[in-house]
ZASESE-859922 format. One record per residue (C-alpha): z, x negated, y; residue in three letters. Coordinates in steps of 0.001 Angstrom, whole numbers, plus 500000, padded with zeros to 6 digits. Example, Ala and Ser with C-alpha at 12.3 -4.5 7.8 and 13.67 -1.06 7.14 Angstrom:
ZASESE-859922
507800487700495500ALA507140486330498940SER
END
This chain:
ZASESE-859922
500005499885499967UNK499161498766503839UNK502254498605505740UNK499900499044508947UNK498708502236507874UNK501422505087508708UNK501105507788506319UNK499688510742507554UNK498566509916510595UNK494903510211511576UNK492956506605511824UNK491631505776515046UNK488841503541515908UNK489627503403519550UNK491012500139520910UNK495222500469521602UNK496086501903524849UNK493173504200525609UNK492561507686524985UNK489645507997523175UNK486235507337523451UNK484190506274526655UNK484630508238529843UNK480890508198530382UNK478763511074529598UNK477374511112526025UNK473951511345524487UNK474632514695522873UNK475512516018526747UNK472289514927527723UNK470493516324525215UNK472112519665526031UNK470933518857529977UNK467582518267528526UNK467280521340526250UNK468559523492529314UNK466207521956531360UNK463083522437529076UNK464102525936528628UNK464574526595532301UNK460798525298532478UNK459787528117529836UNK458509525020527350UNK458688526016523920UNK460414523792521499UNK457787523429519598UNK456389521520522478UNK459153519433523355UNK458159516215521264UNK457043513160523436UNK459653514562526245UNK462494511853527279UNK465215512461529630UNK467916510035531491UNK471097509911533018UNK472293507705535335UNK475816507624536277UNK478703505431538146UNK482091504629536764UNK483567502211539590UNK487180502734537720UNK485909501588534177UNK484711498199532803UNK480955499137533137UNK480219500236536855UNK477139502515535528UNK475889503462532619UNK472143504867531820UNK471995507106529031UNK467875507747527615UNK466804510540524930UNK463578511265523359UNK462136514101521445UNK460411512414518458UNK459547514316515367UNK461289517232516380UNK464525515532517031UNK466785514308519709UNK467169510778519488UNK469085508423521604UNK467175505393522854UNK468780503589524951UNK472635503052526335UNK472667500534529239UNK475789499449530176UNK475556497819533632UNK478243495518535564UNK477202496821539025UNK476684500446540514UNK473414501655540390UNK471707503302543520UNK472142506782544384UNK468588507366544077UNK469149506468540158UNK471853508819539521UNK472178511900537900UNK469276514075535346UNK465816513101534984UNK463142514543532486UNK460133512979531892UNK457186514369530257UNK455227512852527677UNK452384510871528808UNK
END
């Protein structure tokens, strides 16, 4: 028996002293934003392949000052293509959600 594991306690995969996952907007949140935007544009889900979306946010009090998350719809499934962790704040013009149509 491992003495470092408290029986009956859930295992945590987060560093000691943290409350959980990173404070930035996650990929699933960006997917929800993309699907909502596409529905508002009345684009049917069968036509979503090739669309990309990105979300950039500043987190001045976090170890990464800015994070950019990029997703894409491929083979009718959303996938996270990039999580860019930046050590400097992003310019205000980069911030927020952007939907990028297929070429």
